[in-house]
Structure formats: C-alpha cells, structure tokens
N, C-alpha and C positions, 0 to 999 in steps of 0.2 A: 685486749683483755684474752685471757687464754680461752681459746673452742671449750664449748661443754661435753662435745662429741664428735664422731665422726660417722655421717650417715649418707646411705645410698638407696636412692627411690628408684623402684623399678615397676614404670607404670605408663601403658601405650596412650590414656588421654591428657597430652600436649598441657592443656588449660587446667587441669587437675595436679598434673606433676611441677607446675611452674608456680603454684600459688602452696602448695604444700613447700617449696624450697623455698621461696619466699617466707614463708611462718617460720620457718625451723631456721634460714639465716638470721631473721630480727632477734632468733631467741639465745643466738651464738652459737649455733651449731655449725659445724663445715658439715657440706653438703655436695653429693654428687650427682648427678640423673642418669634413666637409660630405658631408653623405649620399649624396650623388648626383653625377654629372658636372655637368651643369645648376646645382646652388648651388656647385657647387667651381669651376667658368671665372667665373661671377660674383663669387666671392669676390678669384680673382685680380686682376679688375679693380678692386675696393673699395680693396684691401688692395695697395699698390703695394710693401712692403718683403718677401712672400714671395720665399724663395729658391732652397726646395727644396719638391718637391712627394712625396706617399709618396701612389701611387693603385692602389687595387686594379682588375685586371681584370674581373671581372665584378660591374656595377654596377648599380641595378634599371632603371636608363632608358637606357645605355649601355654599350659594351665600352669599358673603360679603354685599350685601345689605339688605341682612334679618337683620344682626346684628345690624344695627345701631341704630332701634329702640330701640331695649333690652341694648344694650351699653347705650344710653339715659335713658330710664328707669330704668335701676339700679343705673347709676351712672351721674347723668344730668351735673356735671362740666366741664365733662372727652369731649374733641372736637378728632371727627373724621373725617381723610383724606383719602378718596378711591384714591386706586391705579390699571390699571388694562391697557391690553396690549391692549383689543378689546373697546373701547372707543365710546360708543353714545350716543345721546343728551335725548332719552330717560332716561338712567339709569343717566345719569347726570344729570337732571330733578327731578329724584326720590330721589336720592342719597339727595341732596339741601333740599328736600320736605321734608324727614324724619329727616333730624337733621345735616346731615354731613356738615363740616365745607367746605370743598372745593373736588372735584374730577380731578384728574391729571391720562393723559395718560403716560404709560409707556413710556421712551425715550426721552419723555420731563421734567421727573422729577430731570435729576441733576442738573440745571439751577432752576427750581421751589420750590422745597422740603424744600430748606432752609429758601428762604421768605415766606413760604407758615406756616411752622413749627412755624415760630418767630410771624405769625399774628394769628395762633390761640392759642399760648401761654398767647399770649395779651389777648384776648377773656377769657382764660379760668382764670387768673391771676383777671381781673378787677372782673369776675363772684364771684370767692370765694371774694373778696375783702366785695361786695354787701353783697355776704351770711353772714362774718362775722357781716359787719353792723346790717342785718338786724337781727341775733341772738343776737347781743346785744341791741336792740328794743326793744326783745322778753325779754329777761332776764328782763330789766331794768321797762319794762311797765306790766310785766306777771301776772296772777294771785297769781304767788309765794311771790306776792308783798304784798298779801291783809292779812296780818298778825294777825294772831290768831286761838283762838282754839273753842272760843263758837259757842254757837249751830245757834243760830242766825246768826253770821256772816257766818257759814258753808254752811245753808240752805241758804242764797243769791247766795254764791258764788256757788252753785249747779244750779244753775240755770240759771246765768253766763253763766257757761260754755256749758249747754245746746245751750242756745240761741246763742253764739258766733257762733255756726256751720250754719249757717241760715243767710238770709239778712232781717230777722223779724225787723222791728222799737225794739226800746226799750224806756221803762221812766222807769228812778233812780230816787227812790222817798225817801228822806233822809235829814234833818237837816244840815244847814248849816256845813261842816268841817265836814263832816260822810267820805268822801275819793268816791265820786260820780265821780271823771272826771278819781280817779283810775281806778274806776269800769270800765268806757268808755275807755278806754286804753285798758285795761286787756280784751275786748269785742273783741276791734278792732284785736290785735295784736292774737288773737288766734282763728282769724276768716280768713276763704279765702280773703279778704280783707288787709290784714296785710301788703304785701309788696306796697300799694299804701297808699294814703297820711290819716293822721287823722288829722281835720281839728275841731278845738275848739272855742268856739266865747260865751262871755259873754253875755246873751242878754238883761240883767241890767244895761249894761255898756256904752249903746248908746241910746242915743234918737230917735224917729222912724225913721225919714227918713234916717237917718246916718246908723240905724241897716238893715232899706232897702238895702242901697246903698254898705252894706260890705256885705249880704247874696247876692244879684244879680248882683250889677256890674252894669255900667251903658258907653253907648257911648259918646266920645267926641263932646261934645257941647248938651249934654240933658238936661244940667240946668248952670245958673251962675257959672263959677269956672271951671267944667267937664271941661278942655282943652286935657284930651286926656284918652283912653277907659281904663278902670277899670276892670279889672277880680273879680266875686265877689268868696264870699268861698264855693257854690255851685260848680262853675268849680275847684275852686283849689282841692275841694273834689272829682272828679270823677272818678268813681271806686270804692271810698276809703269811708272811714266814717266823716260824719261830727256832731258834739257833740254840742249840742243847751244846755246850758247850763243858768240856771234860765229862763227857756221857760213860768214859770208863769209870769215874768214882761214885754212878749211881748205883744205892742199897739194891740186891737182888729182889728185893718183896717189888719194893716200889716200878723197876724193871715190867713185871707183869701188870702192873695198870695200864703201863706207858703204851707198851705193846697193843693191846684190847684198845687204847684210845687210838693207834695209829688204824689199828685195822677198820675201826668203826666210824671214826671220826666222831664219836662222844663220847662221854664220860657221867658219869654220875658225882658230887660233888658230896664231901664229908656233909651227913645232917640235911642230903637231899634222899628225895621216892623218884623223882624222876632225871633222863637223862640230857644233858645240855649237849648238840649238837653244835659241831666246827667244820669249820674249812680250813688246815692249816696243812702250810707243807713243811717238811722238817727237815732241819739241816742239822748234823748233828759235829761233833769234833771231839777226835780223842789224842791223846798224847800216848797212847798205851797200845802195847798189843792185843786187839782184843782177841785173836784166836786164842791165843795161851790164856789171857782170862777166861776162856770159854773153859778148857781144861781143868782148870782149877778149879770152878765151880762160880767164879766171881761175875761172870754174864753171860745171858740168857743167849743161847744159840739161836733162838727163834727170831731176838729181837735183832742181833745183828745181821741177820740176812736181811730182816724188815728194812734196817737203816741203812744200810750199806747195798741198798740196789745199782749207786752209782759210786765208786771209791774213787778221790780225788788224792794221791799224796803229794804235800806238800814240802819242796824238797830245804833242807839246815843250810844254812850258810856260808857252812864253809863248804860245800860241795856245788856253790854258785859264787867263789868267789870273784868272777868277772864283773858280780852285781856290785860288790863291793862299794867301789869309787863311786856307783851313779847313787846308793844310798846315802853314802858320806854327804855327797854334794847337796841332797835333797834334804839333808838333816841340817846340815850348816844353812844352807838359805833360810830354814823354816825355823831357828832356835835364834840364830845370829842378831835379826833386827828385833825381837822380843827380848832381849840382852843387852842392848843398845853395843852391838860389837861391830864392828864394822870386817870383813874375811874379804877380800879380792881372790885368793888363793888358796888351794890345801896342798902342801910340801908333798914332794914324790914321797919322800922316808916315811909321811905320817899315813900314806896307802900302803905303802909295803907292808909296814908293822902289821896295820890291819887285817891286810892278805895271808900276814904266816900264823894270825891268831885263830886258834880253834872253834872263837864263839860257841859255848855250851848253852850261852842265852839267845842265839841267833838275829835276830833284827833287834830288837829289845834291847837286848846289850850293846847294839851298835849305836842303838838312837842314844843311853842313856852316856854313853862313852865320849858321842860327839858333846852333846850337853854340858857334861863334864870339863873335855878339852876346852869347848869354847869361853866355860868360865877362868880358865888357868892362865889361857894362851895371853900371848901380849903380839900387838903389832898385826898387820892385815894379812898375815901370813899363818895357815895353822898350823904349829909346827910339831914334829914328833914330842917334844919334851912334854909336851901339854898330855899327850896318852899317859893314861894308869900303868901302874910297876908290872901289873900281868901281862898287859898286852906288849910293853918295851921289853920286856925279856922270854917273853912269850912260856911262861908259866904255866905249868898245867895241874892239877890236880895229879896226886903218885897215883901209883897203882897199887892197886890192891894186894895184898900179901898175898906167898907163893900158895896158890892150890893145894889140899889134895883130896884124895879121891873122897873121904870121908868130910870133906866140908860142905856144909850146908846150906842151901841158898840162902834161907834167913840169914847167915852169920855174914854172907857176903854183902847182903842189902843192910846189916848194920853196920858192918865195916865200912862201906861206902857212905852212905848216910854221916856217919860220925866223919868221917874223910870232908865233906864237904860244909858242915856246919862249921869244923874246923877254920876252912880257907876261907869261909862267909865271918869271920869273927863273933858267929854264933847267931847270925841275922835269919829267923826263919821263913822271912818271905823273899830273900833271895837265894837261899837256901833251896826252898822249894821249887823257884825258878828255875836253876839249874838241875835239879832232879828228873826235873820235867812232872810237878806234880803237883795238886791242890795245896794251898796251904795249911789246911783242915785234915788231908790226907798225912802229911806231914807230923804234925801234933800228935795222930792215930800212932802213928810209929814210934815216935819218940816214945810217948809213955808205955807204949806195946815193946820197948827194946830197952827200957832203964837207960836214957840217953840223958 
C-alpha cells in the first residue's frame, strides 16, 4: 500500500516520540525521528522527501520555535506542526507568524494530529504542484529558449538577464519576427515577479477606444453596451508584467493616459470616480524608430523616455547567420514529430540556401519555411528542393524606382507597400509582417493611399 505521507518527529521525550511514531506508522505514514533540533535539521538535509515536521517546543538543545524560520528558509515547501505541553497564546501566535502550519497542546494531539497532518500534507502537495508548474513555465519561457551563439544575440541576452533582476521598464527594439515577445517572457520569468501574471497586448490590433478599454477596463454603464464591470489588462497584470507589443502603433491620445498610469501606478476606469492602484512592470516593444516618430508628432517624447529606461536591440536574423543552423535544427525537431516525419539530417545545401536568404520575416519566417519544407520533403534528409522558390533563387523585392529630390516620403512608402503586396499576392497579413507593421496599420495605409 502506498504511504500517505512522509513525517519527521522532533521530540526529546523518548516515550512520546516512539508513541507518535507507532501511531503514524499504523496510519500508513512513513516516519523519521530525531531527539533534538540539531539532528532534526540534519535529517531534513539528508532526507529530501520529508513533507511535514512534528516538532516539540521544549527541546534539549534549542527552543523548537526557533527552528520554524530555519526550516522554512532551508525547505520552503515543508510544513511544521508545533506540539507543546505548556501551550501559551503568545507562543501560538509566534509559531503561526513564523510560518508554522499549526500549534497543538500535548494531551489534545491524540484526536487532532491525524486531521492536522492531512491538511498540512494537502497544502504541501498543492504548493509542490504549483512549484512544478512554475518550473515548467520557466523552462518553457526562460532565456534558454533564446537559441543561438552569435555575438549580437549574446549581447542582447546579457543585458536582458541583468535588467530582469530589477523593476526597470524595458523597451525591446527589433524588426517583426525577431522574437521580442520571447525576450519579454524570458525577462519576466527570470524576475522576482515570475509567480505573478505575464499579460501581453498587441497595440496594433485594436482601435483607440477598444485598446483603452482593454488596458484600463470600465464600470458598468460607462457607455452603451457596457452592461457589466470589466477588469483591464493593467489590473490583470497587477504585481506582474504587462507587455505592450507594437507600442509605436498606439494612438497619441492614449499615450498620455498610459504615461500617467506608468508614473503613478494608478488610473481611473471609464465610468468610475476613484482611482485603481496597481503594481505593474512594463516591457514595451516596437519595430518602429520611435525617435523619428517623436519628430513627426506620432509618439510622445516623455513616454519614450519613461518606457525606454533600458533599451535592448534584438538583432534581425540576417545579422546572426551563424544561428540559422541552430534554429533550423530546433524547428525540425519540434515540427517533424507533430507531422509524423522522420528527419535524421538536414542537407548542407539546405542550410547554405537559408544562410544566403535575407529573411525579411526573421525567425518567424524561418519557422514557417521549415514547417513548409517538412510537408514537401521526401526521405529522412531535409533537402534544399523542399525550400520555397524565393529562398532557392534568393529573390528579393525590387528596389524602389529612381528617386528624385522632389519624391516625397509618402510616395516612397506607397510604392514600397504596393511592391510588398504584389510579392505576397495580396496577402495582407504576410505583407504586414514583411513591412514590420500591424495589420490594422496596413489597412489604414492601403485606404489612405487608395491601393
């Protein structure tokens, strides 16, 4: 029969210790015992599967109450139940304050001890489950997932690791598809906020009014259709991290409200009369040149300096070609089993073709290329013939028409958007990715230029 739990008894009274051991053994617990505090702490170090400690207050070598914070510091998932012959309210309060699970007076333990141990074990196992899930999140989103050995990537990761230890706002700068959200997640899960929420919002995916409601929420009746209270993303991210992707797409009016929320860590919801206080760390990302956007009046200078206390530039894939084989191998190992494909090797020509391609869509495009190649490939060697035409021929978008001094920036942008749309066969989602802008922004520009 499987044991119900692992218990350590620390008590200097031999007869009582053995009585408790017999009682718990008969109840199918696995039990260890120690006659004093020192040997009890040593046993906790050597027996790493102990879940609950039953500890007497009056031990020969130490006050058992002094062991509680030591046990918690060295073994945070272990629960401690104090047992004493001379219980006082003061000792009970101190024990619970220092982290004991419960405090029992000797003579009462016969009918209390088993239910208390069961409740303590439930708490231990829930905490262990949560810890395992947190470890899985850290493994899934940690810095180890930023694959590559290039100097440019290593420099960005080094800065990100250092800033993760602080609450400093971070601005991630890089083209679409370079992995800015992966960087943001890695920073969050390496920080002291890792057990709190990581909430992401793409600022280009919402119209101004919708984005404001998403970020700050509203009270019921604030406007037509607001039939119940809505918690915004700032509240959802309280004590955690709010990732503002494509912040360069945010409406200038909303930027003012965001700045105030960042400065005061508070805001007023639509339809409310009082402030909502939060504790949120901001990580923002953009593929735009925000300094240029400031000059054109599209981005607030004060907000730029507030979110850009620490700026990290994420290198595009064309500047880290030595990382392409590592990334390609990773994507093959990830997707091949999902597609029931067996790939034992990637052909050298396949990698060389990838290295010569400029990757306007960066890592995201590489991932899509690998997934497509796995579908088309035959055999257990991934061959260059399975690559798309633009990679094998290394085709690039045609250069803009010859420019003159009178050509406006708007005309250049219009021509470039038209070329990208043509190269993508009108696929606006893919075109937006290649242009490094949000889909909503692309639609606005198409309408503005009459394309």
